[in-house]
C-alpha positions as a LaTeX table, in Angstrom:
\begin{tabular}{lrrr}
\hline
Residue & $x$ (\AA) & $y$ (\AA) & $z$ (\AA) \\
\hline
Met1 & 17.53 & $-12.03$ & $-29.39$ \\
Thr2 & 19.29 & $-10.79$ & $-26.26$ \\
Thr3 & 19.53 & $-7.01$ & $-25.83$ \\
Thr4 & 22.53 & $-5.90$ & $-23.83$ \\
Leu5 & 23.48 & $-2.58$ & $-22.26$ \\
Leu6 & 26.60 & $-1.82$ & $-20.25$ \\
Ile7 & 26.77 & 1.25 & $-18.00$ \\
Thr8 & 30.47 & 1.79 & $-17.47$ \\
Asn9 & 32.78 & 3.49 & $-15.00$ \\
Gly10 & 30.17 & 5.06 & $-12.73$ \\
Leu11 & 30.32 & 5.60 & $-8.99$ \\
Val12 & 27.87 & 2.86 & $-8.02$ \\
Ile13 & 25.55 & 3.01 & $-5.00$ \\
Asp14 & 23.52 & $-0.08$ & $-4.12$ \\
Thr15 & 20.73 & $-0.05$ & $-1.53$ \\
Ala16 & 20.34 & $-3.66$ & $-0.34$ \\
Pro17 & 20.63 & $-4.77$ & 2.30 \\
Glu18 & 21.72 & $-1.23$ & 3.25 \\
Pro19 & 22.84 & 1.73 & 1.10 \\
Thr20 & 26.49 & 1.19 & 0.25 \\
Val21 & 28.96 & 2.90 & $-2.06$ \\
Leu22 & 30.48 & 0.13 & $-4.17$ \\
Gly23 & 33.02 & 2.41 & $-5.79$ \\
Thr24 & 33.77 & 2.76 & $-9.48$ \\
Ala25 & 32.07 & $-0.11$ & $-11.29$ \\
Asp26 & 29.97 & $-1.20$ & $-14.25$ \\
Val27 & 26.35 & $-2.40$ & $-14.44$ \\
Leu28 & 25.49 & $-5.00$ & $-17.09$ \\
Val29 & 21.88 & $-5.18$ & $-18.26$ \\
Glu30 & 20.56 & $-8.08$ & $-20.32$ \\
Asp31 & 16.99 & $-8.31$ & $-21.59$ \\
Gly32 & 15.87 & $-5.62$ & $-19.21$ \\
Arg33 & 17.35 & $-7.20$ & $-16.08$ \\
Ile34 & 20.49 & $-6.55$ & $-14.09$ \\
Ala35 & 22.96 & $-9.27$ & $-15.05$ \\
Ala36 & 26.09 & $-8.21$ & $-13.16$ \\
Val37 & 27.60 & $-5.37$ & $-11.13$ \\
Gly38 & 31.33 & $-4.99$ & $-10.69$ \\
Pro39 & 34.53 & $-3.30$ & $-11.84$ \\
Asp40 & 35.86 & $-3.69$ & $-15.36$ \\
Leu41 & 33.11 & $-5.94$ & $-16.73$ \\
Ala42 & 33.78 & $-7.21$ & $-20.22$ \\
Val43 & 31.78 & $-5.49$ & $-22.95$ \\
Pro44 & 29.66 & $-8.15$ & $-24.68$ \\
Ala45 & 29.66 & $-8.16$ & $-28.46$ \\
Gly46 & 27.01 & $-5.85$ & $-29.84$ \\
Ala47 & 26.27 & $-4.22$ & $-26.49$ \\
Glu48 & 25.17 & $-0.61$ & $-26.25$ \\
Thr49 & 27.27 & 1.31 & $-23.74$ \\
Ile50 & 26.62 & 4.32 & $-21.55$ \\
Asp51 & 29.75 & 6.01 & $-20.24$ \\
Ala52 & 28.96 & 7.01 & $-16.64$ \\
Thr53 & 32.37 & 8.47 & $-15.83$ \\
Gly54 & 31.88 & 11.26 & $-13.34$ \\
His55 & 28.31 & 10.12 & $-12.62$ \\
Ile56 & 26.53 & 8.25 & $-9.84$ \\
Val57 & 24.73 & 5.04 & $-10.82$ \\
Met58 & 22.03 & 3.77 & $-8.45$ \\
Pro59 & 18.58 & 2.17 & $-8.29$ \\
Gly60 & 15.57 & 4.28 & $-9.26$ \\
Phe61 & 13.39 & 5.84 & $-6.58$ \\
Val62 & 10.08 & 4.31 & $-5.47$ \\
Asp63 & 7.15 & 6.62 & $-4.65$ \\
Thr64 & 4.75 & 4.63 & $-2.45$ \\
His65 & 1.85 & 7.09 & $-2.42$ \\
Arg66 & 0.87 & 9.67 & $-5.03$ \\
His67 & $-2.43$ & 10.96 & $-6.41$ \\
Thr68 & $-0.92$ & 11.18 & $-9.87$ \\
Trp69 & $-4.01$ & 12.60 & $-11.58$ \\
Gln70 & $-3.51$ & 15.88 & $-9.69$ \\
Ala71 & $-0.53$ & 17.05 & $-11.77$ \\
Gly72 & $-2.73$ & 19.69 & $-13.39$ \\
Ile73 & $-3.60$ & 21.36 & $-10.08$ \\
Arg74 & $-0.06$ & 21.91 & $-8.84$ \\
Ala75 & 0.15 & 24.47 & $-6.02$ \\
Ala76 & $-3.63$ & 24.91 & $-6.15$ \\
Leu77 & $-3.77$ & 24.64 & $-2.35$ \\
Pro78 & $-0.65$ & 26.17 & $-0.79$ \\
Asp79 & $-0.67$ & 26.88 & 2.92 \\
Gly80 & $-3.80$ & 24.80 & 3.42 \\
Thr81 & $-4.90$ & 22.08 & 5.81 \\
Leu82 & $-6.41$ & 18.62 & 5.34 \\
Pro83 & $-10.03$ & 19.87 & 5.65 \\
Ala84 & $-9.28$ & 22.52 & 3.02 \\
Tyr85 & $-7.81$ & 19.85 & 0.74 \\
Leu86 & $-10.87$ & 17.65 & 1.13 \\
Arg87 & $-13.16$ & 20.57 & 0.41 \\
Arg88 & $-11.31$ & 22.29 & $-2.44$ \\
Val89 & $-9.54$ & 19.45 & $-4.27$ \\
Leu90 & $-11.84$ & 16.47 & $-3.73$ \\
Gly91 & $-15.10$ & 18.35 & $-3.21$ \\
Glu92 & $-14.86$ & 21.05 & $-5.89$ \\
Met93 & $-12.18$ & 20.18 & $-8.46$ \\
Ala94 & $-12.35$ & 16.40 & $-8.71$ \\
Pro95 & $-16.00$ & 16.23 & $-9.86$ \\
Arg96 & $-15.06$ & 18.42 & $-12.86$ \\
Tyr97 & $-12.53$ & 15.90 & $-14.17$ \\
Arg98 & $-13.36$ & 14.34 & $-17.52$ \\
Pro99 & $-11.59$ & 11.21 & $-18.77$ \\
Asp100 & $-9.32$ & 13.40 & $-20.92$ \\
Asp101 & $-8.33$ & 15.39 & $-17.82$ \\
Val102 & $-7.48$ & 12.16 & $-16.00$ \\
Phe103 & $-5.32$ & 11.01 & $-18.92$ \\
Ala104 & $-3.45$ & 14.32 & $-19.18$ \\
Gly105 & $-2.90$ & 14.62 & $-15.43$ \\
Thr106 & $-1.83$ & 11.03 & $-14.92$ \\
Leu107 & 0.51 & 10.99 & $-17.92$ \\
Ala108 & 2.09 & 14.29 & $-16.91$ \\
Gly109 & 2.41 & 13.17 & $-13.31$ \\
Ala110 & 4.00 & 9.86 & $-14.27$ \\
Leu111 & 6.44 & 11.59 & $-16.62$ \\
Glu112 & 7.30 & 14.05 & $-13.88$ \\
Cys113 & 8.22 & 11.03 & $-11.78$ \\
Leu114 & 10.45 & 9.57 & $-14.48$ \\
Asp115 & 12.04 & 12.94 & $-15.20$ \\
Ser116 & 13.02 & 13.25 & $-11.52$ \\
Gly117 & 14.28 & 9.66 & $-11.14$ \\
Ile118 & 11.20 & 7.94 & $-9.72$ \\
Thr119 & 10.99 & 4.69 & $-11.68$ \\
Thr120 & 8.26 & 3.00 & $-9.61$ \\
Leu121 & 5.01 & 4.60 & $-8.50$ \\
Val122 & 2.03 & 3.58 & $-6.36$ \\
Asp123 & $-0.75$ & 5.58 & $-8.01$ \\
Trp124 & $-3.51$ & 6.03 & $-5.39$ \\
Ser125 & $-6.24$ & 6.97 & $-7.82$ \\
His126 & $-9.50$ & 8.24 & $-6.35$ \\
Ile127 & $-10.72$ & 9.82 & $-9.59$ \\
Gln128 & $-12.59$ & 6.78 & $-10.93$ \\
Leu129 & $-15.82$ & 8.66 & $-11.63$ \\
Ser130 & $-16.78$ & 6.30 & $-14.47$ \\
Pro131 & $-15.34$ & 3.33 & $-16.37$ \\
Asp132 & $-14.04$ & 5.81 & $-18.96$ \\
His133 & $-12.07$ & 7.62 & $-16.25$ \\
Thr134 & $-10.55$ & 4.28 & $-15.25$ \\
Glu135 & $-9.61$ & 3.41 & $-18.83$ \\
Ala136 & $-7.93$ & 6.81 & $-19.21$ \\
Asn137 & $-5.97$ & 6.36 & $-15.97$ \\
Ile138 & $-4.62$ & 2.94 & $-16.90$ \\
Ala139 & $-3.82$ & 4.01 & $-20.45$ \\
Ala140 & $-1.83$ & 7.00 & $-19.17$ \\
Leu141 & 0.27 & 4.88 & $-16.80$ \\
Arg142 & 1.09 & 2.46 & $-19.59$ \\
Ala143 & 1.83 & 5.25 & $-22.07$ \\
Ala144 & 4.27 & 6.85 & $-19.63$ \\
Gly145 & 6.48 & 3.76 & $-19.47$ \\
Ile146 & 6.80 & 3.86 & $-15.67$ \\
Arg147 & 6.59 & 0.87 & $-13.34$ \\
Ala148 & 3.37 & 1.40 & $-11.44$ \\
Val149 & 0.89 & $-0.08$ & $-9.03$ \\
Phe150 & $-2.53$ & 1.22 & $-10.03$ \\
Gly151 & $-4.43$ & 1.76 & $-6.77$ \\
Tyr152 & $-8.04$ & 1.47 & $-7.88$ \\
Cys153 & $-10.50$ & 3.43 & $-5.71$ \\
Tyr154 & $-14.07$ & 2.83 & $-6.84$ \\
Gly155 & $-15.77$ & 6.15 & $-7.48$ \\
Gly156 & $-19.39$ & 5.18 & $-8.01$ \\
Asp157 & $-22.35$ & 5.60 & $-5.70$ \\
Gly158 & $-23.01$ & 3.62 & $-2.54$ \\
Asp159 & $-23.91$ & 0.39 & $-4.36$ \\
Leu160 & $-21.37$ & $-1.98$ & $-2.84$ \\
Gly161 & $-22.33$ & $-4.72$ & $-5.28$ \\
Ala162 & $-21.31$ & $-2.38$ & $-8.09$ \\
Leu163 & $-18.01$ & $-1.72$ & $-6.31$ \\
Ala164 & $-17.20$ & $-5.43$ & $-6.34$ \\
Ala165 & $-18.42$ & $-5.90$ & $-9.91$ \\
Glu166 & $-16.48$ & $-2.94$ & $-11.32$ \\
Thr167 & $-13.32$ & $-3.88$ & $-9.46$ \\
Gly168 & $-13.66$ & $-7.36$ & $-10.91$ \\
Arg169 & $-14.12$ & $-5.97$ & $-14.42$ \\
Val170 & $-11.02$ & $-3.77$ & $-14.16$ \\
His171 & $-8.97$ & $-6.66$ & $-12.85$ \\
Arg172 & $-10.25$ & $-9.10$ & $-15.47$ \\
Glu173 & $-9.84$ & $-6.79$ & $-18.45$ \\
His174 & $-6.52$ & $-5.17$ & $-17.54$ \\
Phe175 & $-4.62$ & $-7.17$ & $-14.92$ \\
Ala176 & $-5.64$ & $-10.82$ & $-15.09$ \\
Ala177 & $-2.41$ & $-11.80$ & $-16.85$ \\
Pro178 & 0.55 & $-11.84$ & $-14.45$ \\
Gly179 & 3.60 & $-9.69$ & $-14.99$ \\
Gly180 & 3.95 & $-6.41$ & $-16.82$ \\
Pro181 & 5.13 & $-3.05$ & $-15.52$ \\
Val182 & 1.66 & $-1.94$ & $-14.33$ \\
Thr183 & $-0.12$ & $-3.99$ & $-11.66$ \\
Met184 & $-3.22$ & $-3.40$ & $-9.53$ \\
Ala185 & $-4.06$ & $-2.80$ & $-5.88$ \\
Met186 & $-7.24$ & $-1.91$ & $-4.03$ \\
Ala187 & $-7.13$ & 1.71 & $-2.87$ \\
Ala188 & $-9.59$ & 1.48 & 0.03 \\
Leu189 & $-11.51$ & 4.39 & 1.52 \\
Gly190 & $-12.75$ & 2.40 & 4.53 \\
Pro191 & $-12.84$ & 2.04 & 7.42 \\
Glu192 & $-11.66$ & 5.47 & 8.57 \\
Ile193 & $-12.89$ & 7.61 & 5.67 \\
Ala194 & $-15.89$ & 5.87 & 4.13 \\
Gly195 & $-17.18$ & 3.71 & 6.96 \\
Asp196 & $-17.49$ & 0.06 & 7.88 \\
Glu197 & $-19.78$ & $-1.26$ & 5.17 \\
Arg198 & $-17.65$ & 0.07 & 2.36 \\
Ala199 & $-14.53$ & $-1.16$ & 4.12 \\
Leu200 & $-15.87$ & $-4.70$ & 4.26 \\
Ala201 & $-16.75$ & $-4.58$ & 0.56 \\
Glu202 & $-13.32$ & $-3.19$ & $-0.38$ \\
Trp203 & $-11.20$ & $-5.54$ & 1.72 \\
Arg204 & $-13.25$ & $-8.63$ & 0.87 \\
Thr205 & $-13.14$ & $-7.77$ & $-2.83$ \\
Ala206 & $-9.37$ & $-7.30$ & $-2.56$ \\
Arg207 & $-9.09$ & $-10.74$ & $-0.99$ \\
Glu208 & $-11.29$ & $-12.29$ & $-3.71$ \\
Phe209 & $-9.05$ & $-10.99$ & $-6.50$ \\
Gly210 & $-5.73$ & $-11.32$ & $-4.69$ \\
Leu211 & $-5.11$ & $-7.57$ & $-4.59$ \\
Pro212 & $-3.02$ & $-5.86$ & $-1.93$ \\
Val213 & $-4.70$ & $-2.97$ & $-0.15$ \\
Thr214 & $-3.37$ & 0.58 & 0.16 \\
Val215 & $-5.44$ & 2.59 & 2.63 \\
His216 & $-5.45$ & 5.96 & 4.39 \\
Met217 & $-5.46$ & 4.83 & 8.03 \\
Gly218 & $-3.98$ & 6.34 & 11.15 \\
Gly219 & $-3.98$ & 9.98 & 10.03 \\
His220 & $-7.34$ & 11.12 & 11.39 \\
Gly221 & $-6.64$ & 11.30 & 15.11 \\
Ala222 & $-5.84$ & 8.79 & 17.82 \\
Glu223 & $-9.42$ & 7.66 & 18.39 \\
Ser224 & $-10.02$ & 7.04 & 14.69 \\
Ala225 & $-6.71$ & 5.19 & 14.37 \\
Ala226 & $-7.55$ & 2.87 & 17.25 \\
Arg227 & $-11.08$ & 2.25 & 15.99 \\
Gly228 & $-9.84$ & 1.42 & 12.49 \\
Leu229 & $-7.41$ & $-1.24$ & 13.70 \\
Ala230 & $-10.09$ & $-2.67$ & 15.99 \\
Phe231 & $-12.39$ & $-2.95$ & 12.98 \\
Leu232 & $-9.77$ & $-4.86$ & 10.97 \\
Asp233 & $-9.17$ & $-7.13$ & 13.95 \\
Ala234 & $-12.85$ & $-7.80$ & 14.48 \\
His235 & $-13.31$ & $-8.84$ & 10.85 \\
Arg236 & $-10.02$ & $-10.77$ & 10.63 \\
Leu237 & $-8.65$ & $-8.52$ & 7.93 \\
Met238 & $-5.26$ & $-7.54$ & 9.35 \\
Asp239 & $-3.59$ & $-10.57$ & 7.81 \\
His240 & $-4.35$ & $-9.25$ & 4.31 \\
Pro241 & $-1.36$ & $-7.50$ & 2.64 \\
Ala242 & $-1.85$ & $-3.79$ & 3.28 \\
Thr243 & $-0.01$ & $-0.47$ & 3.25 \\
Tyr244 & $-1.12$ & 2.01 & 5.90 \\
Val245 & $-0.78$ & 5.55 & 4.50 \\
His246 & $-0.42$ & 8.44 & 6.98 \\
Ala247 & 0.05 & 6.22 & 10.04 \\
Asn248 & 0.71 & 9.30 & 12.16 \\
Phe249 & $-1.50$ & 8.56 & 15.17 \\
Tyr250 & $-0.72$ & 4.91 & 15.72 \\
Thr251 & 1.03 & 4.13 & 18.97 \\
Asp252 & 4.32 & 2.27 & 18.89 \\
Glu253 & 2.42 & $-0.87$ & 19.92 \\
Asp254 & $-0.05$ & $-0.36$ & 17.05 \\
Leu255 & 2.85 & $-0.10$ & 14.62 \\
Lys256 & 4.32 & $-3.32$ & 15.98 \\
Arg257 & 0.96 & $-5.01$ & 15.39 \\
Ile258 & 0.96 & $-3.73$ & 11.82 \\
Ala259 & 4.50 & $-4.99$ & 11.29 \\
Gly260 & 3.65 & $-8.34$ & 12.85 \\
Ser261 & 0.69 & $-8.77$ & 10.53 \\
Gly262 & 2.90 & $-8.22$ & 7.46 \\
Gly263 & 1.70 & $-4.67$ & 6.96 \\
Thr264 & 3.77 & $-1.78$ & 5.66 \\
Val265 & 3.69 & 2.00 & 6.11 \\
Ser266 & 3.80 & 4.84 & 3.59 \\
Val267 & 4.81 & 8.26 & 4.86 \\
Ala268 & 4.26 & 11.52 & 2.95 \\
Pro269 & 6.40 & 13.72 & 5.20 \\
Ala270 & 6.09 & 17.00 & 3.31 \\
Ile271 & 2.31 & 16.76 & 3.01 \\
Glu272 & 1.76 & 15.42 & 6.52 \\
Ala273 & 3.58 & 18.44 & 7.89 \\
Ala274 & 2.18 & 21.01 & 5.46 \\
Leu275 & $-1.47$ & 19.98 & 5.81 \\
Asp276 & $-1.19$ & 19.51 & 9.60 \\
Ile277 & $-2.07$ & 15.81 & 9.36 \\
Gly278 & 0.36 & 14.89 & 12.14 \\
Ala279 & 4.00 & 14.20 & 12.90 \\
Pro280 & 5.39 & 11.87 & 10.22 \\
Pro281 & 5.92 & 8.40 & 11.77 \\
Thr282 & 8.97 & 7.51 & 9.65 \\
Gly283 & 11.34 & 6.52 & 12.43 \\
Arg284 & 8.67 & 5.07 & 14.73 \\
Ala285 & 7.31 & 2.82 & 11.98 \\
Arg286 & 10.77 & 1.58 & 11.03 \\
Gly287 & 11.64 & 1.07 & 14.68 \\
Ala288 & 8.54 & $-1.09$ & 15.06 \\
Gly289 & 9.74 & $-3.30$ & 12.22 \\
Ala290 & 7.34 & $-2.12$ & 9.54 \\
Pro291 & 8.86 & $-1.60$ & 6.07 \\
Thr292 & 8.41 & 2.12 & 5.45 \\
Gly293 & 8.36 & 4.01 & 2.16 \\
Leu294 & 7.99 & 7.62 & 1.12 \\
Gly295 & 5.43 & 9.36 & $-1.08$ \\
Ala296 & 4.87 & 12.78 & $-2.61$ \\
Asp297 & 1.10 & 12.41 & $-2.10$ \\
Thr298 & $-0.25$ & 15.54 & $-3.83$ \\
Val299 & 1.46 & 18.28 & $-5.79$ \\
Ala300 & $-1.53$ & 20.50 & $-5.00$ \\
Ser301 & 0.20 & 21.26 & $-1.71$ \\
Gly302 & 3.74 & 19.90 & $-1.86$ \\
Pro303 & 6.74 & 18.92 & $-3.98$ \\
Gly304 & 6.65 & 16.12 & $-6.55$ \\
Asp305 & 10.27 & 14.94 & $-6.58$ \\
Met306 & 11.87 & 12.36 & $-4.30$ \\
Phe307 & 14.86 & 14.55 & $-3.47$ \\
Ser308 & 12.54 & 17.02 & $-1.73$ \\
Val309 & 10.58 & 14.22 & $-0.06$ \\
Met310 & 13.73 & 12.52 & 1.25 \\
Arg311 & 14.93 & 15.81 & 2.71 \\
Ala312 & 11.56 & 16.41 & 4.35 \\
Ala313 & 11.65 & 12.92 & 5.88 \\
Tyr314 & 15.22 & 13.45 & 7.08 \\
Val315 & 14.84 & 16.85 & 8.72 \\
Leu316 & 11.43 & 16.14 & 10.25 \\
Glu317 & 12.65 & 12.88 & 11.77 \\
Arg318 & 15.92 & 14.37 & 13.01 \\
Gly319 & 13.97 & 17.28 & 14.50 \\
Arg320 & 11.73 & 15.18 & 16.75 \\
Pro321 & 11.56 & 16.41 & 20.37 \\
Asp322 & 14.28 & 15.39 & 22.80 \\
Gly323 & 16.49 & 14.01 & 20.04 \\
Ala324 & 14.26 & 10.96 & 19.51 \\
Gly325 & 14.95 & 10.94 & 15.77 \\
Leu326 & 18.68 & 11.55 & 15.73 \\
Gly327 & 19.34 & 7.91 & 14.90 \\
Phe328 & 17.74 & 8.40 & 11.48 \\
Thr329 & 20.53 & 8.78 & 8.91 \\
Thr330 & 20.85 & 9.89 & 5.31 \\
Ala331 & 21.35 & 6.21 & 4.44 \\
Asp332 & 18.01 & 5.44 & 6.11 \\
Ala333 & 16.36 & 8.15 & 4.03 \\
Leu334 & 17.81 & 6.71 & 0.82 \\
Arg335 & 16.72 & 3.20 & 1.80 \\
Thr336 & 13.11 & 4.31 & 2.37 \\
Ala337 & 13.17 & 5.92 & $-1.07$ \\
Thr338 & 14.47 & 2.78 & $-2.81$ \\
Ile339 & 14.53 & $-0.83$ & $-1.61$ \\
Glu340 & 12.32 & $-0.28$ & 1.43 \\
Gly341 & 9.85 & 1.59 & $-0.74$ \\
Ala342 & 9.88 & $-1.38$ & $-3.10$ \\
Glu343 & 8.95 & $-3.61$ & $-0.15$ \\
Val344 & 6.02 & $-1.31$ & 0.61 \\
Ala345 & 4.91 & $-1.44$ & $-3.03$ \\
Gly346 & 5.09 & $-5.25$ & $-2.98$ \\
Leu347 & 7.89 & $-5.18$ & $-5.55$ \\
Ala348 & 11.03 & $-5.90$ & $-3.53$ \\
Asp349 & 11.80 & $-8.91$ & $-5.72$ \\
Val350 & 11.45 & $-6.75$ & $-8.83$ \\
Thr351 & 13.12 & $-3.40$ & $-8.18$ \\
Gly352 & 14.71 & $-1.12$ & $-5.60$ \\
Ser353 & 18.31 & $-2.42$ & $-5.63$ \\
Leu354 & 21.05 & $-3.56$ & $-8.00$ \\
Thr355 & 20.62 & $-7.24$ & $-7.18$ \\
Pro356 & 21.28 & $-9.35$ & $-10.31$ \\
Gly357 & 18.05 & $-10.75$ & $-11.70$ \\
Lys358 & 15.98 & $-7.71$ & $-10.80$ \\
Gln359 & 14.53 & $-5.37$ & $-13.39$ \\
Ala360 & 17.02 & $-2.72$ & $-14.46$ \\
Asp361 & 15.28 & 0.33 & $-13.00$ \\
Leu362 & 18.26 & 2.65 & $-12.77$ \\
Leu363 & 19.38 & 6.25 & $-12.39$ \\
Val364 & 22.51 & 7.97 & $-13.63$ \\
Leu365 & 23.10 & 11.24 & $-11.79$ \\
Arg366 & 25.41 & 14.01 & $-12.96$ \\
Thr367 & 27.93 & 15.19 & $-10.39$ \\
Asp368 & 29.29 & 18.20 & $-12.30$ \\
Thr369 & 27.04 & 20.61 & $-10.41$ \\
Phe370 & 27.61 & 22.77 & $-7.37$ \\
Gly371 & 25.35 & 20.48 & $-5.34$ \\
Leu372 & 27.21 & 17.23 & $-6.00$ \\
Ala373 & 30.75 & 18.35 & $-6.87$ \\
Ala374 & 33.39 & 17.46 & $-4.27$ \\
Ala375 & 30.89 & 15.44 & $-2.24$ \\
His376 & 32.67 & 13.56 & 0.54 \\
Asp377 & 29.78 & 11.15 & 1.20 \\
Pro378 & 27.93 & 10.23 & $-2.01$ \\
Ile379 & 24.91 & 8.79 & $-0.18$ \\
Ala380 & 24.50 & 11.89 & 1.97 \\
Ala381 & 25.00 & 14.09 & $-1.09$ \\
Val382 & 22.19 & 12.34 & $-3.00$ \\
Val383 & 19.83 & 12.85 & $-0.06$ \\
Leu384 & 20.86 & 16.34 & 1.03 \\
Ala385 & 22.20 & 18.11 & $-2.05$ \\
Ala386 & 21.03 & 16.54 & $-5.33$ \\
Asp387 & 17.96 & 17.70 & $-7.23$ \\
Thr388 & 16.15 & 16.99 & $-10.47$ \\
Arg389 & 18.85 & 18.78 & $-12.50$ \\
Asn390 & 21.23 & 15.94 & $-11.64$ \\
Val391 & 19.03 & 13.27 & $-13.25$ \\
Asp392 & 20.84 & 12.58 & $-16.52$ \\
Thr393 & 19.64 & 9.08 & $-17.47$ \\
Val394 & 16.73 & 6.89 & $-16.32$ \\
Leu395 & 16.03 & 3.26 & $-17.20$ \\
Val396 & 12.87 & 1.25 & $-16.52$ \\
Gly397 & 13.20 & $-2.45$ & $-17.15$ \\
Gly398 & 16.39 & $-1.75$ & $-19.07$ \\
Arg399 & 14.65 & 0.66 & $-21.43$ \\
Val400 & 16.16 & 4.14 & $-21.56$ \\
Val401 & 13.35 & 6.61 & $-20.88$ \\
Lys402 & 15.58 & 9.63 & $-20.24$ \\
Arg403 & 19.03 & 10.32 & $-21.65$ \\
Gly404 & 21.20 & 13.39 & $-21.49$ \\
Gly405 & 18.62 & 15.09 & $-19.31$ \\
Val406 & 15.82 & 14.70 & $-21.88$ \\
Leu407 & 12.78 & 12.43 & $-21.71$ \\
Arg408 & 12.46 & 10.08 & $-24.67$ \\
Gly409 & 9.40 & 9.05 & $-26.62$ \\
His410 & 7.03 & 11.84 & $-25.57$ \\
Asp411 & 6.00 & 15.18 & $-27.03$ \\
Val412 & 6.39 & 17.06 & $-23.77$ \\
Pro413 & 5.41 & 20.54 & $-25.06$ \\
Ala414 & 2.17 & 19.14 & $-26.52$ \\
Leu415 & 1.39 & 17.33 & $-23.27$ \\
Leu416 & 2.04 & 20.41 & $-21.17$ \\
Ala417 & $-0.29$ & 22.42 & $-23.39$ \\
Arg418 & $-2.94$ & 19.74 & $-22.96$ \\
Leu419 & $-2.37$ & 19.79 & $-19.20$ \\
Ser420 & $-2.74$ & 23.58 & $-19.12$ \\
Asp421 & $-6.08$ & 23.36 & $-20.93$ \\
Ser422 & $-7.23$ & 20.70 & $-18.49$ \\
Ala423 & $-6.14$ & 22.77 & $-15.49$ \\
Ala424 & $-8.12$ & 25.76 & $-16.75$ \\
His425 & $-11.23$ & 23.57 & $-16.95$ \\
Val426 & $-11.00$ & 21.85 & $-13.57$ \\
Thr427 & $-10.06$ & 24.98 & $-11.61$ \\
Ala428 & $-12.66$ & 27.27 & $-13.18$ \\
Ala429 & $-14.58$ & 29.22 & $-10.55$ \\
\hline
\end{tabular}
């Protein structure tokens, strides 16, 4: 039986090939997919309707890099640096996480995404301390109802055979069947963080199971960035689909090599600036031809909503020395947060725009607020003035997960209480 939903009379913004205001129009959704976009679409018999008069209708945001499990340690490391993050968050707090803590943090983090209009998430999950932690992480993503790429980062000891075996088990038991809103990637620690041997095991395992790689590379200084790319070259790994997270220290030529190899870049502008990782490479990566997406990274030290992240990307790029970033526009910021982010996540044929046939991952934004009222440029207003209060309705695959400003299908007070208990445990002195 076909399920049909018609979103009517909204101010529609599409993002492909470039962000464009289509004007007042309707969006027809059939069986979870976008069927048509245009003015005055006929209402099919039996269709549910959402009146979007006075609202903006647009694709959902795509977060290309977030450690979702850290929702329970929000603002635990303000005013810190990357070494402090590694010491406090990963060295002290992470080992205290039990599977229940992973479930609570990941579910709360994923729902925070949905609540703020992020419909697709790359969950870079380096909290896989045991198979039970992994089961909890995957279960939380699926319970949230978000579209997600589960970036699996093996958390066992140095047994690289066990890394391959456990990755294979997770893939076989949870992701062997194609399709579904949650898919899998290899979240690799090597070569820049964990060394060459682990890197070879991670990348070769990813190739064996057909998993894309998402890897922290380029954010640890110029020498480390150059050495990491040389390692991939030497082992003929650059042709494997990969997202380079924190590509701050790559030269423009390095970024062109990444783009030429089919690689993509994920920028976490707020965190890269706050933790002194390096100047965000947003404009340089895009100028080199590499699809570039945005990520919140960690709420331990930065914001968790895409409105804040877009603004950080915009002002940091526009503020580059000698006006080098002044060509970066609000439309560019919105594109990195939607269709270009979907390219980075490997889901450009699934989400990120209003193209008929894609999954209906949609936002309806209120405009009856001081931030969006009387906006002369709707695209600029979304990037520069909107916030989470404007997110009225959210759909993932045509399913309404938020309506009238309220998340559906979850006992939020109970979850927040559970998250508070978890936070008290993992942050105990």
